[in-house]
C-alpha positions as CSV (number, residue, x, y, z in Angstrom):
1,M,50.0,-67.3,-5.9
2,H,49.7,-65.3,-2.9
3,C,46.6,-65.7,-0.8
4,K,45.8,-62.9,1.6
5,Q,45.9,-63.4,5.4
6,L,42.7,-63.8,6.8
7,K,41.5,-61.2,9.8
8,L,39.3,-61.6,12.2
9,G,38.2,-57.3,12.0
10,D,37.6,-57.8,8.2
11,V,34.6,-60.3,9.0
12,W,33.5,-58.7,11.9
13,R,32.6,-55.6,9.4
14,T,31.5,-57.7,6.9
15,C,28.5,-59.2,9.3
16,N,27.9,-55.6,10.9
17,K,27.0,-54.2,7.3
18,I,25.0,-57.2,6.7
19,R,23.3,-57.3,10.2
20,A,22.9,-53.1,9.3
21,A,21.1,-53.8,5.7
22,I,18.8,-56.6,7.5
23,F,17.7,-54.5,10.5
24,R,16.8,-51.7,8.1
25,I,14.6,-53.6,5.6
26,G,13.5,-56.5,8.0
27,I,14.8,-59.5,6.3
28,N,15.1,-63.1,8.2
29,L,18.6,-64.5,6.5
30,S,17.8,-68.1,7.6
31,E,14.8,-68.6,5.4
32,Y,16.9,-68.0,2.3
33,F,19.5,-70.6,3.6
34,K,16.6,-73.4,4.6
35,L,15.4,-73.8,0.9
36,L,18.6,-74.8,0.0
37,D,19.3,-77.3,3.1
38,P,16.3,-80.0,2.5
39,H,17.9,-82.2,5.1
40,K,18.4,-79.7,7.5
41,N,22.1,-80.8,8.4
42,C,22.8,-77.3,9.0
43,L,25.2,-77.0,5.9
44,I,25.1,-76.1,2.5
45,S,27.3,-75.9,-0.6
46,E,29.9,-72.8,-1.2
47,S,28.4,-72.4,-4.4
48,Q,25.1,-72.3,-2.7
49,F,26.2,-69.5,0.0
50,I,27.5,-67.2,-3.0
51,S,24.5,-67.4,-4.5
52,V,22.5,-66.2,-1.9
53,I,24.7,-63.5,-0.6
54,H,26.0,-62.2,-4.1
55,G,23.3,-63.1,-6.1
56,Q,19.8,-63.3,-4.2
57,L,20.9,-60.5,-1.6
58,G,23.3,-58.9,-3.1
59,G,21.5,-55.6,-4.3
60,T,20.1,-55.5,-0.7
61,I,23.6,-55.8,1.5
62,G,26.0,-54.8,-1.2
63,L,28.8,-56.8,-0.6
64,S,32.0,-56.9,-2.8
65,E,33.6,-60.5,-4.0
66,Q,36.0,-60.3,-1.9
67,E,33.8,-60.0,1.8
68,V,32.0,-62.5,0.5
69,A,35.1,-64.7,-0.2
70,E,36.4,-63.7,3.5
71,L,33.1,-64.6,4.7
72,A,32.5,-68.1,3.1
73,D,36.3,-68.8,4.1
74,Y,35.6,-67.9,8.0
75,F,32.7,-70.2,8.1
76,R,33.8,-73.5,6.4
77,V,34.0,-76.8,8.0
78,P,36.6,-79.1,6.8
79,D,34.7,-80.6,4.1
80,G,34.3,-77.7,2.2
81,R,30.8,-76.7,2.7
82,I,29.4,-73.3,4.7
83,Y,28.1,-73.6,8.5
84,Y,25.0,-71.3,7.5
85,T,23.4,-71.6,11.2
86,Q,26.5,-70.1,12.5
87,L,26.2,-67.1,10.5
88,C,22.5,-66.3,10.9
89,D,23.0,-67.1,15.2
90,V,26.0,-64.3,14.7
91,I,23.8,-61.7,12.6
92,N,20.1,-62.7,14.2
93,D,21.7,-62.2,17.5
94,S,20.8,-58.6,17.8
95,V,17.9,-58.9,15.2
96,P,15.0,-57.8,16.7
97,K,11.8,-60.2,15.9
98,F,9.8,-58.0,13.5
99,S,6.6,-60.0,13.7
100,E,5.9,-59.6,17.2
101,N,7.3,-56.7,18.2
102,S,6.0,-52.8,16.9
103,S,7.6,-50.5,14.6
104,I,10.7,-49.0,16.8
105,I,12.2,-47.3,13.5
106,T,10.4,-44.2,13.9
107,G,12.0,-43.7,17.5
108,L,15.4,-44.2,16.5
109,E,17.6,-41.3,17.2
110,W,19.0,-41.0,13.5
111,E,15.4,-41.1,12.1
112,D,14.8,-37.4,14.0
113,P,14.3,-34.5,12.1
114,L,16.0,-32.4,14.9
115,H,18.8,-35.0,15.7
116,T,22.5,-33.8,15.9
117,N,25.7,-34.9,17.4
118,R,27.3,-34.8,20.9
119,L,30.2,-32.3,21.5
120,S,32.5,-31.7,24.7
121,I,31.4,-29.3,26.8
122,S,34.2,-26.8,25.8
123,E,32.8,-27.3,22.4
124,E,29.1,-26.6,23.1
125,R,30.0,-23.9,24.6
126,R,31.9,-22.5,21.5
127,L,28.6,-23.5,19.8
128,N,26.2,-21.5,21.5
129,V,28.6,-18.5,20.9
130,L,28.4,-19.2,17.0
131,I,24.8,-19.9,17.2
132,T,24.0,-16.5,19.0
133,K,26.2,-14.5,16.6
134,I,24.8,-15.8,13.9
135,A,21.0,-15.7,15.0
136,S,21.7,-11.9,15.6
137,L,23.1,-11.2,12.1
138,V,20.2,-13.1,11.0
139,N,17.8,-11.1,13.0
140,M,19.4,-7.6,11.9
141,K,19.7,-8.3,8.1
142,K,16.2,-9.9,8.1
143,L,17.0,-12.7,6.3
144,I,14.6,-16.1,6.1
145,L,17.3,-18.9,5.7
146,R,15.0,-22.3,5.4
147,P,14.1,-21.1,1.0
148,Y,17.8,-20.9,0.4
149,F,18.0,-24.7,1.8
150,Q,14.5,-26.1,0.5
151,D,15.4,-25.1,-3.4
152,Y,18.2,-27.5,-2.7
153,E,16.2,-30.6,-1.4
154,L,13.6,-29.6,-4.3
155,V,16.1,-31.2,-6.5
156,S,18.2,-33.4,-4.5
157,K,15.3,-35.1,-2.2
158,N,17.8,-35.9,0.5
159,N,14.7,-35.4,3.3
160,G,16.2,-32.1,5.2
161,T,19.9,-32.7,4.8
162,V,22.3,-30.8,2.3
163,T,25.6,-31.3,1.4
164,I,28.8,-29.6,3.3
165,A,29.8,-28.0,0.1
166,H,26.4,-26.5,-0.5
167,F,25.8,-25.3,3.0
168,A,29.0,-23.1,2.8
169,R,28.0,-22.0,-0.4
170,I,24.8,-20.4,1.1
171,M,26.7,-19.4,4.6
172,A,29.2,-17.3,1.9
173,Y,26.3,-15.9,-0.5
174,L,24.5,-14.7,2.8
175,G,27.2,-12.8,3.8
176,I,27.7,-15.0,7.1
177,L,31.2,-15.3,7.4
178,L,33.1,-18.2,9.4
179,S,36.4,-18.8,9.9
180,A,37.5,-22.7,9.2
181,D,37.1,-23.6,13.0
182,D,33.9,-22.3,13.1
183,F,33.0,-24.1,9.9
184,N,34.0,-27.4,11.2
185,L,32.5,-27.0,14.9
186,L,28.7,-26.4,12.6
187,V,30.0,-29.9,10.6
188,K,30.7,-32.0,13.4
189,K,27.6,-30.9,15.1
190,Y,25.0,-31.1,12.6
191,L,26.7,-33.7,10.4
192,K,24.4,-36.5,9.3
193,D,25.2,-39.7,6.9
194,S,28.5,-38.8,6.5
195,Y,28.7,-36.2,3.9
196,T,25.5,-34.7,4.6
197,L,24.4,-32.0,7.3
198,N,20.8,-31.5,9.3
199,Y,19.8,-28.3,8.1
200,I,16.5,-28.3,10.1
201,A,18.3,-28.5,13.1
202,F,20.4,-25.7,12.2
203,L,17.7,-23.6,11.6
204,H,15.8,-24.7,14.5
205,A,18.3,-23.8,17.1
206,I,18.7,-20.3,15.2
207,D,14.8,-19.6,15.9
208,E,15.3,-20.5,19.5
209,V,17.7,-18.3,19.8
210,V,15.9,-15.5,18.4
211,Q,13.1,-16.0,20.0
212,Y,15.0,-16.4,23.4
213,L,16.5,-12.8,22.8
214,D,13.3,-11.0,21.8
215,R,11.8,-12.4,24.6
216,N,14.0,-11.3,26.9
217,G,14.7,-7.7,25.5
218,I,18.4,-8.5,24.4
219,L,18.0,-7.2,21.2
220,D,18.1,-3.2,20.4
221,L,16.1,-1.2,17.8
222,S,18.5,-2.6,14.7
223,G,18.3,-6.1,15.6
224,D,21.4,-6.5,16.8
225,I,22.6,-7.6,20.6
226,M,22.9,-4.7,23.2
227,A,26.3,-3.5,23.8
228,I,25.3,-3.0,27.7
229,F,28.3,-5.6,29.2
230,P,31.8,-4.3,27.0
231,G,34.7,-7.0,27.0
232,R,32.2,-9.7,28.3
233,V,32.1,-12.9,25.7
234,I,28.3,-13.1,24.4
235,N,26.9,-16.7,24.9
236,A,23.5,-18.0,24.9
237,E,23.1,-17.7,28.3
238,L,23.3,-14.0,28.4
239,P,21.9,-12.5,31.9
240,K,18.2,-10.5,31.8
241,L,18.7,-6.5,30.9
242,P,18.6,-3.6,33.2
243,R,15.4,-1.6,32.4
244,P,16.6,2.2,32.5
245,E,13.0,3.0,32.3
246,I,11.6,1.4,35.7
247,G,10.9,3.6,38.0
248,K,12.7,7.1,36.7
249,I,9.7,7.6,34.1
250,M,9.5,11.7,33.6
251,A,6.0,12.5,32.3
252,S,6.6,15.3,29.4
253,K,3.4,17.9,29.8
254,L,4.8,19.3,26.3
255,F,5.5,16.2,24.2
256,G,2.2,14.4,25.3
257,K,4.4,11.2,25.5
258,Q,6.7,9.9,28.8
259,N,10.4,10.2,28.8
260,I,11.8,7.3,29.5
261,F,15.6,8.4,28.7
262,H,16.7,10.1,31.9
263,P,15.4,10.6,35.5
264,A,13.4,13.2,36.6
265,L,15.5,16.6,36.5
266,E,16.1,18.2,40.1
267,D,17.2,21.6,38.5
268,P,14.0,23.2,37.2
269,K,15.9,25.4,34.8
270,K,17.6,22.7,33.1
271,V,13.8,21.3,32.8
272,E,12.4,24.9,31.4
273,H,15.5,24.8,28.8
274,I,15.0,21.4,27.6
275,L,10.8,22.5,27.1
276,T,11.3,26.2,25.8
277,T,13.8,24.6,23.0
278,M,11.7,21.7,22.2
279,S,8.9,24.2,21.6
280,M,11.4,26.6,18.9
281,I,11.9,23.8,17.1
282,Q,8.5,22.7,16.9
283,E,7.2,26.1,16.3
284,H,10.1,26.0,13.2
285,V,9.1,23.1,12.0
286,S,5.3,24.0,11.9
287,R,5.4,27.0,10.6
288,N,8.1,26.1,7.7
289,R,6.1,22.5,7.4
290,L,9.3,20.6,7.4
291,R,9.7,16.9,7.9
292,V,12.3,15.7,10.7
293,N,13.4,12.6,9.4
294,T,14.8,13.9,6.0
295,F,17.3,15.7,7.8
296,F,18.5,12.3,9.7
297,K,17.6,9.3,7.8
298,H,20.4,9.4,5.9
299,F,23.0,9.2,8.6
300,D,20.8,5.9,9.6
301,V,21.9,3.5,7.2
302,L,20.5,0.3,9.1
303,N,17.2,2.3,10.0
304,S,18.3,1.4,13.5
305,G,16.8,4.9,14.9
306,R,20.3,5.6,16.6
307,I,22.7,8.0,14.7
308,S,26.3,9.1,16.5
309,V,26.2,12.6,18.6
310,D,28.2,14.2,15.4
311,Q,25.6,13.4,13.0
312,F,22.6,14.6,15.3
313,H,24.2,17.6,15.8
314,R,24.5,17.9,12.0
315,G,21.2,17.2,11.3
316,L,19.6,19.6,13.9
317,D,22.0,22.3,12.1
318,A,20.7,21.6,9.0
319,L,17.1,21.4,10.3
320,A,17.2,24.8,12.0
321,L,18.6,26.6,8.8
322,N,16.4,25.0,6.3
323,G,13.0,26.7,5.9
324,K,12.5,30.4,4.5
325,Q,12.2,31.4,8.0
326,R,15.5,30.2,10.2
327,F,15.9,30.6,13.3
328,F,19.0,30.3,15.8
329,L,20.1,27.4,18.2
330,S,22.8,27.7,20.5
331,L,25.3,25.6,21.5
332,P,23.8,24.8,25.4
333,D,20.3,24.6,23.2
334,V,22.2,21.5,21.1
335,Q,23.6,20.1,24.3
336,A,20.8,20.1,26.0
337,V,18.9,18.1,23.6
338,I,21.3,15.5,22.7
339,N,21.5,14.8,26.2
340,Q,18.2,14.6,26.8
341,Y,17.6,11.4,23.7
342,R,20.8,10.2,24.2
343,D,21.0,6.2,23.9
344,P,20.9,4.8,27.6
345,C,22.7,1.5,26.1
346,D,25.1,3.3,24.2
347,S,26.4,7.5,25.1
348,T,28.1,7.9,21.9
349,R,24.1,7.5,20.0
350,V,21.3,9.8,20.1
351,C,18.0,8.4,19.2
352,W,16.5,10.2,16.6
353,K,13.5,8.5,15.8
354,T,12.2,9.6,19.5
355,F,13.5,13.0,18.9
356,E,11.0,13.2,15.4
357,D,7.9,11.4,17.4
358,D,8.1,14.3,20.0
359,V,8.3,17.0,17.4
360,D,5.9,15.6,14.9
361,H,3.3,15.0,17.6
362,I,1.9,18.6,16.9
363,F,1.2,17.5,13.3
364,T,-0.6,13.7,14.2
365,I,-0.3,10.9,16.5
366,Q,2.6,8.5,16.4
367,E,1.4,4.7,15.9
368,L,-2.1,5.6,14.7
369,E,-2.1,2.3,12.5
370,K,-2.4,0.3,16.0
371,N,-5.4,2.4,16.7
372,P,-7.9,2.5,13.8
373,N,-10.6,3.6,16.3
374,V,-8.7,6.8,17.2
375,E,-10.8,9.9,16.2
376,V,-7.9,12.7,15.1
377,E,-8.5,16.3,15.5
378,I,-6.8,18.2,12.9
379,P,-4.8,20.4,15.2
380,Q,-5.2,24.9,14.9
381,P,-2.1,26.5,15.3
382,K,-3.8,29.1,17.7
383,D,-4.7,25.8,20.0
384,D,-1.7,23.3,19.5
385,L,1.3,25.5,19.3
386,V,1.9,28.1,21.6
387,E,4.5,31.1,20.7
388,A,7.4,29.5,22.8
389,S,9.0,32.2,24.9
390,K,12.8,32.9,23.8
391,L,15.4,32.4,26.3
392,G,15.7,35.4,28.5
393,G,12.1,36.7,28.2
394,K,9.9,36.8,31.2
395,D,6.5,34.7,31.8
396,W,4.4,37.0,31.3
397,Q,2.1,35.4,33.2
398,S,4.2,35.4,36.5
399,V,4.2,39.4,36.2
400,N,2.2,41.4,38.5
401,T,-0.6,43.0,37.6
402,Q,0.3,46.3,37.4
403,H,3.2,45.6,34.6
404,R,1.0,43.9,32.9
405,S,-2.2,46.3,33.0
406,L,0.6,49.2,32.5
407,C,1.9,47.4,28.9
408,E,-2.2,46.6,28.0
409,D,-2.0,50.3,28.1
410,A,0.5,51.3,26.2
411,V,-0.2,48.6,23.7
412,Y,-3.6,50.3,23.1
413,K,-2.0,53.6,23.2
414,V,0.8,52.6,20.3
415,K,-2.7,51.0,18.5
416,Q,-4.7,54.0,18.5
417,K,-2.2,56.3,17.0
418,I,-1.7,53.7,14.2
419,I,-4.9,53.1,13.2
420,H,-5.7,57.1,13.5
421,R,-2.3,58.1,11.9
422,R,-2.0,55.8,9.3
423,I,1.3,54.8,10.5
424,L,3.3,52.0,8.9
425,L,6.6,51.0,11.9
426,K,7.3,47.7,10.1
427,P,9.8,49.7,7.2
428,M,11.2,51.4,10.7
429,F,12.0,48.4,12.1
430,K,13.5,46.6,8.7
431,D,15.9,49.2,8.5
432,F,17.7,48.5,11.9
433,D,17.2,45.0,11.7
434,K,20.2,43.7,9.5
435,H,20.2,40.4,10.3
436,N,16.6,39.7,9.3
437,N,16.2,38.0,12.8
438,G,12.9,39.6,13.9
439,H,14.8,41.6,16.8
440,V,16.6,45.1,17.3
441,S,17.8,47.0,20.1
442,R,16.4,48.8,23.0
443,N,17.7,51.8,21.8
444,Q,16.5,51.2,18.0
445,M,13.1,50.7,19.5
446,R,12.6,53.9,21.2
447,Q,13.9,55.8,18.3
448,A,11.6,54.2,16.3
449,L,9.2,54.9,17.9
450,N,10.0,58.5,18.7
451,S,11.0,59.3,14.9
452,N,6.8,57.9,14.4
453,G,5.4,60.6,17.0
454,I,4.6,57.7,19.5
455,L,5.7,59.3,22.6
456,L,5.5,57.1,25.9
457,S,6.7,57.4,29.2
458,D,9.9,55.5,30.6
459,E,7.2,53.5,32.7
460,E,5.4,52.3,29.6
461,L,8.6,52.0,27.3
462,F,10.0,49.6,30.1
463,A,6.9,47.5,30.4
464,L,6.9,47.2,26.6
465,E,10.3,45.8,26.9
466,E,9.9,43.4,29.7
467,R,7.0,42.4,27.6
468,F,8.8,41.7,24.5
469,K,12.5,41.6,25.3
470,N,14.4,38.3,25.2
471,D,18.3,37.7,25.2
472,M,18.2,38.8,21.2
473,G,17.0,42.2,21.8
474,F,13.2,43.3,21.3
475,N,11.1,41.1,19.4
476,Y,9.2,43.6,17.1
477,V,7.2,41.2,15.1
478,W,5.7,40.0,18.0
479,F,4.8,43.3,19.3
480,L,3.7,44.9,15.6
481,K,1.3,41.5,15.4
482,E,-0.3,43.8,18.8
483,V,-0.2,47.0,17.6
484,E,-1.2,46.2,13.8
485,P,-4.0,43.9,13.4
486,K,-4.8,43.3,9.8
487,P,-8.1,43.1,8.8
488,T,-9.1,39.3,8.3
489,D,-10.3,39.2,4.2
490,E,-12.4,36.7,3.2
491,P,-10.8,34.2,1.3
492,L,-11.1,34.4,-2.8
493,Y,-12.1,31.0,-2.9
494,V,-15.2,30.9,-1.0
495,S,-17.3,32.1,-3.3
496,F,-16.2,29.6,-5.8
497,L,-17.0,27.0,-3.2
498,E,-20.6,28.4,-2.8
499,D,-21.3,28.2,-6.1
500,M,-20.0,24.6,-7.0
501,K,-21.7,23.6,-3.8
502,R,-24.7,25.1,-5.6
503,L,-24.1,23.5,-8.5
504,N,-23.5,19.7,-7.2
505,S,-26.4,20.1,-4.8
506,E,-29.5,17.5,-5.6
507,T,-32.0,19.0,-7.4
508,P,-35.4,18.6,-5.7
509,N,-37.5,15.9,-7.0
510,K,-39.9,17.5,-9.1
511,P,-43.5,15.8,-10.7
512,P,-42.7,13.7,-13.5
513,S,-43.9,14.7,-16.5
514,R,-46.5,13.0,-19.1
515,Q,-43.5,12.3,-21.3
516,E,-41.1,10.5,-18.1
517,K,-44.0,8.2,-17.5
518,D,-44.4,7.4,-21.2
519,I,-42.5,4.2,-20.9
520,V,-42.8,3.3,-25.3
521,Q,-40.9,7.3,-25.2
522,I,-38.3,6.3,-22.8
523,L,-37.7,3.1,-24.8
524,A,-37.3,4.7,-28.3
525,K,-35.3,7.3,-26.3
526,I,-33.0,4.0,-25.3
527,K,-33.2,2.6,-28.6
528,G,-32.3,5.6,-30.5
529,K,-29.0,6.0,-28.4
530,V,-28.4,2.0,-28.6
531,V,-28.4,2.0,-32.3
532,R,-26.7,5.2,-33.1
533,E,-23.4,4.4,-30.6
534,R,-23.4,0.4,-30.6
535,I,-24.3,-0.5,-27.1
536,R,-24.6,-3.5,-25.7
537,V,-26.3,-3.1,-22.4
538,L,-26.0,-6.3,-21.0
539,E,-22.4,-6.2,-20.7
540,F,-22.6,-3.1,-18.9
541,M,-25.3,-5.1,-16.2
542,K,-23.8,-8.0,-15.9
543,D,-21.1,-6.8,-13.8
544,F,-23.1,-6.3,-11.1
545,D,-24.7,-9.5,-11.0
546,R,-21.8,-11.4,-8.9
547,C,-23.9,-14.6,-8.2
548,N,-25.6,-14.5,-11.7
549,E,-28.8,-14.5,-9.8
550,Q,-30.1,-12.5,-13.0
551,V,-31.3,-9.7,-11.2
552,I,-29.3,-6.4,-9.6
553,S,-30.4,-3.9,-7.0
554,R,-31.9,-0.5,-8.1
555,I,-28.6,1.0,-7.1
556,N,-26.6,-0.9,-9.6
557,F,-29.1,-0.6,-12.0
558,H,-28.8,3.3,-11.8
559,R,-25.4,3.0,-12.0
560,G,-25.4,0.5,-15.0
561,L,-27.3,3.7,-17.0
562,I,-25.2,5.7,-16.3
563,T,-22.3,4.0,-17.3
564,C,-24.3,3.5,-20.9
565,G,-24.2,7.5,-20.8
566,F,-28.2,7.2,-21.5
567,E,-29.1,10.9,-20.6
568,L,-32.1,9.8,-18.4
569,T,-34.0,12.5,-15.7
570,R,-34.3,10.4,-12.1
571,N,-38.3,10.3,-12.6
572,E,-37.5,8.0,-16.2
573,V,-35.4,6.1,-14.3
574,E,-37.6,5.4,-12.0
575,T,-40.3,4.7,-14.2
576,L,-37.6,2.1,-16.0
577,M,-37.3,0.6,-12.4
578,E,-41.1,-0.2,-11.8
579,V,-41.8,-1.6,-14.9
580,F,-38.7,-4.0,-15.1
581,A,-39.3,-4.7,-11.2
582,S,-38.1,-8.4,-10.4
583,P,-41.8,-10.1,-9.4
584,M,-40.1,-12.0,-6.6
585,R,-37.8,-9.3,-5.5
586,Q,-39.4,-6.0,-5.8
587,E,-36.0,-4.1,-4.1
588,C,-34.6,-5.5,-7.6
589,V,-34.4,-5.1,-11.0
590,D,-34.6,-7.4,-14.1
591,Y,-32.1,-6.5,-16.0
592,R,-32.0,-9.6,-18.4
593,R,-35.6,-8.4,-19.5
594,F,-34.5,-5.0,-20.0
595,A,-31.5,-5.8,-22.4
596,E,-33.7,-8.0,-23.7
597,V,-36.3,-5.5,-24.8
598,V,-33.5,-2.8,-25.4
599,E,-31.9,-6.0,-28.2
600,E,-35.2,-5.7,-30.4
601,A,-33.8,-2.5,-31.7
602,F,-31.5,-5.0,-33.5
603,T,-33.1,-8.3,-33.7
604,Q,-35.9,-10.3,-32.5
605,S,-35.9,-12.8,-29.8
606,C,-36.4,-16.2,-30.9
607,L,-36.1,-16.6,-34.5
608,E,-34.6,-19.8,-34.7
609,R,-38.7,-20.8,-34.1
610,A,-39.5,-19.0,-37.5
611,P,-36.9,-18.9,-40.0
612,L,-39.0,-16.6,-42.4
613,I,-39.7,-13.9,-40.4
614,V,-37.5,-11.2,-41.3
615,P,-36.6,-8.5,-38.6
616,I,-36.8,-5.3,-38.9
617,Q,-34.2,-2.6,-37.4
618,H,-35.1,0.5,-35.3
619,V,-34.8,3.4,-36.9
620,P,-34.1,6.2,-34.6
621,T,-35.4,9.6,-34.5
622,K,-34.3,13.1,-33.6
623,D,-37.6,14.2,-32.6
624,C,-38.3,16.3,-29.6
625,E,-40.9,18.8,-27.8
626,K,-39.7,21.5,-30.1
627,N,-40.5,19.2,-33.5
628,F,-44.2,18.5,-32.4
629,L,-46.5,19.8,-34.7
630,N,-50.8,20.1,-34.0
631,F,-53.3,19.5,-36.4
632,D,-53.3,22.6,-38.1
633,E,-49.7,23.0,-38.5
634,R,-49.4,19.5,-40.0
635,L,-52.1,20.7,-42.7
636,V,-50.0,24.1,-43.4
637,L,-46.9,21.5,-43.6
638,G,-48.5,19.5,-45.5
639,V,-49.5,22.3,-48.3
640,A,-46.2,24.2,-48.2
641,M,-44.0,20.8,-49.3
642,Q,-47.1,20.0,-52.0
643,K,-46.1,23.6,-53.3
644,L,-42.1,22.9,-53.2
645,S,-42.4,19.4,-54.6
646,K,-43.5,20.7,-57.9
647,K,-40.0,21.7,-58.6
648,P,-37.8,18.9,-58.3
649,D,-34.5,19.0,-57.7
650,L,-33.1,18.0,-61.1
651,K,-34.3,21.4,-61.9
652,M,-33.5,23.8,-59.3
653,N,-30.4,22.2,-57.8
654,L,-31.3,23.2,-54.3
655,S,-29.3,20.8,-52.7
656,S,-25.7,22.1,-54.1
657,V,-26.6,25.5,-52.2
658,L,-27.4,23.8,-49.4
659,K,-24.3,21.8,-49.5
660,D,-22.0,25.2,-49.9
661,F,-23.6,26.5,-46.3
662,D,-22.5,23.5,-44.6
663,K,-19.1,24.0,-44.0
664,S,-18.8,21.0,-41.4
665,N,-20.9,18.9,-43.9
666,C,-23.1,18.1,-40.8
667,G,-26.2,18.0,-42.4
668,T,-27.8,21.0,-41.1
669,V,-27.6,24.8,-41.9
670,S,-29.2,27.4,-40.1
671,T,-32.1,28.8,-40.7
672,T,-30.7,32.5,-42.3
673,H,-28.6,30.0,-44.8
674,F,-31.5,28.0,-45.2
675,L,-33.6,31.0,-46.2
676,K,-31.3,32.1,-48.4
677,A,-31.1,28.8,-50.5
678,L,-34.7,28.8,-50.9
679,T,-34.7,32.6,-51.9
680,L,-31.6,31.7,-54.6
681,R,-33.7,29.3,-56.1
682,G,-37.0,30.9,-56.0
683,M,-38.9,28.2,-54.0
684,Y,-39.1,31.3,-51.2
685,N,-41.9,33.1,-53.4
686,L,-44.0,29.5,-53.2
687,I,-44.8,30.1,-49.6
688,S,-45.6,31.9,-47.0
689,N,-43.8,33.3,-44.2
690,K,-46.1,31.1,-41.8
691,E,-45.3,27.9,-44.0
692,F,-41.6,28.6,-43.9
693,D,-41.6,29.2,-39.9
694,V,-43.7,25.4,-39.9
695,I,-41.1,24.1,-42.1
696,C,-38.2,25.1,-39.8
697,K,-40.0,23.8,-36.9
698,C,-40.4,20.2,-38.7
699,F,-36.9,19.8,-39.8
700,G,-35.6,21.4,-36.7
701,F,-32.4,20.3,-35.3
702,E,-31.0,21.8,-32.0
703,R,-27.0,21.7,-32.7
704,G,-25.1,23.5,-29.7
705,M,-26.8,26.3,-28.2
706,R,-28.1,27.2,-32.1
707,H,-31.7,25.9,-33.4
708,E,-31.0,24.6,-37.2
709,V,-32.5,23.0,-40.2
710,D,-31.7,19.3,-41.2
711,Y,-31.5,20.1,-45.0
712,R,-31.1,16.3,-45.9
713,A,-34.4,15.1,-44.0
714,F,-35.8,18.3,-46.2
715,M,-34.6,17.3,-49.4
716,K,-35.4,13.7,-49.0
717,A,-39.1,14.4,-48.0
718,L,-39.1,16.7,-51.1
719,D,-38.4,14.3,-53.4
720,I,-40.5,11.2,-51.8
721,L,-43.5,13.8,-52.7
722,Y,-42.2,14.3,-56.0
723,A,-41.9,10.1,-56.5
724,T,-45.3,9.7,-55.4
725,D,-47.0,12.8,-57.2
726,K,-45.5,11.9,-60.7
727,Y,-46.9,8.2,-60.3
728,N,-50.1,8.9,-58.9
729,P,-52.5,8.2,-61.7
730,F,-55.4,10.6,-60.3
């Protein structure tokens, strides 16, 4: 049989495995062997040695049979026994005394959750570049990496580690493309236990890079690293970025905010040009009620706030052509706007978000959600938006006084002639304006005035041209606004608004009447409503009692009554509040007691203590003030009902006639139909007109805006009187 040659390296590897196991768990190996050596001669048999190493400590150390055999051969003495004390000395030379020393396992680097492996200087630099690129990509896409790794940890219980394959799957799923060398570099840096990666240290490194980039202002609006240093390799030690706005802030009197994109323009003509162009754009957006971001946001897919120059040009052209009243932007105007809002870090892009904020300044204040205490005043068109002067026109405030007075006299003269002669100049100017841009030539302006008999001197015409002329011609729209003032008509909704205010205004408090103070009548009214519509008052009231205090405030009590649908006046509600007020808290109402009183319409409380009592349900009545009869009227009614009850319904069949008149089967008929029914059956001759009116008043019922008679109650009363009179022995 071939025997394997014993090698010292294999024995030393086996000893290291035993040393690592007892170091991790804290086992004293000599105690297991001393129990088998009663004579203390430091020698035990081979079977005893194998029973300890492979039997008792086999699950802890995890040695194979070959490793145990090699270890026994190495420490065997010539008589065949094992020299175990020598093995214990070899093993325990590196093992600390656990009973004397404090626990030092928690301070070891392999127990640190942020522990990483050491790399060379060149590999560390490559890793910094790779981590920086991954951090910028994660920040730009607004990704949160931790949940993807924690999902795997919840299943595998790996305590902060994932397998290499799962790490690769997460990177591929998130769209983070890594080459083979980059992936191997990450594995080499964060490898732990030979087959897992420390994802906690990886995420910590990414967070530190993102915080560093954000703290030093290296990220742009889209979350990407600014391309300020072309051709330079980006690493984790980027220098501080330049600040183009420092010392170059230009306050814009038109935009209401500071412009940090360009230094102060030295040429005043360029300043006036950009201000005039922006005023034209603001006027167009305000007049047509346009949203600026509608024309630019579809170009900015990543919502970075920047688009290319060509895309900004197309969006600006679409903005100018949109709306009912279009306006013209020349190529120098567009170029001036592009130069004004060009990105200082990338000359091929334009910051359209800043352009939108400047234009929308005429509507609202940007970032208003960060200043909740700011009071925003709604801008008025005349105060906030001044008509922008067209290019080529003069600043009328800088013209000398003589020309201005001459122009005002000419405008006043034209206005007076238009008012006295009833002249319409707009159709004449419209005929000359073929392109519908609001401008005509100088000769066309003179021809329009002369054809309508408005004769002006050459100086006056020149003053008008100086006032209303620009590079597009004579602006007749502005001219007609001055000479044809329209009367201000009152809007049609003003009278409607006044009527609504009058209807919705609170009625003045009237002194309470006798019925509004009578709690019995108020409760009867509420009980009748509850019985008819089957309402549980407690369900509407208890929602206001969040803390189960058995009381609610007066305002909430009033709200609960409104929710129930009780048509109560204010004085009736005040009466209920006073009656059911809480004795300990006068500002609150005991809604539980009120609900119990209302529930008496159906049942009676504490019936379990008196089982023989039969509760009587409340019978709602339809009586009102119009049905009230005094003593004389009740006497007349009694006599009339006695006369009519002499003829029962079995003989007269009055109910069928009344049902024929009741087309909707609602139980009521009009007074006229009631009179016809009595006349048809010959019963009207038994009573007088006064008695008929008293009967109609007694059984009257108000339906809608009409006063009708409840014939069912009338027939029931006749049946009761007939039955009573029939069985009356007297």
